[in-house]
C-alpha positions in Angstrom: 92.6 82.4 103.0 92.4 81.4 106.8 89.5 83.2 109.1 91.9 85.8 110.8 93.0 87.0 107.4 89.5 87.2 106.1 88.3 89.2 109.2 91.2 91.5 108.7 90.2 92.2 105.3 86.4 92.3 105.9 85.7 93.7 109.4 86.6 97.2 110.0 88.8 97.7 113.1 89.0 93.7 113.4 92.4 92.9 115.5 93.5 89.3 116.1 94.3 87.9 119.4 98.0 87.7 120.6 99.5 84.7 118.8 102.3 84.0 121.6 102.3 80.5 122.9 102.6 81.8 126.4 101.3 85.2 126.6 102.2 87.3 129.8 99.1 89.6 129.0 96.7 86.7 129.0 96.2 87.0 125.1 94.8 90.6 124.4 93.5 91.7 121.0 97.0 92.8 119.3 97.5 96.2 118.0 98.4 97.7 114.6 101.8 99.0 114.8 102.1 100.3 111.2 103.5 97.1 109.8 102.4 94.3 111.8 100.1 93.5 114.6 101.9 93.2 118.1 101.1 92.5 121.8 102.6 93.9 124.8 104.2 90.8 125.8 106.7 91.2 122.8 104.8 88.8 120.2 104.4 90.3 116.8 102.8 88.9 113.8 104.5 87.9 110.6 102.0 88.5 107.9 103.6 88.6 104.3 104.3 91.8 102.6 101.6 91.2 99.9 99.1 90.6 102.5 100.2 93.8 104.6 100.0 95.8 101.3 96.2 94.4 100.5 95.2 95.4 104.2 96.6 98.8 104.0 94.9 99.4 100.6 91.7 98.0 102.0 91.4 100.4 105.1 93.3 103.4 103.6 96.3 103.1 106.0 99.5 104.8 104.8 102.4 105.1 106.8 
């Protein structure tokens, strides 16, 4: 498991930085949109469904 995914599952409130190669917002922390993390520049994470389910279960996030 990579560091970002480990942090997402072990640190409450953790959010990854924007993953866009050229972020127009200077790579802020992304926000959870209910299914993935996203940035105002348009970038959206592509976490696998199994990981998203594990993340939701860990933190009690039900949409």
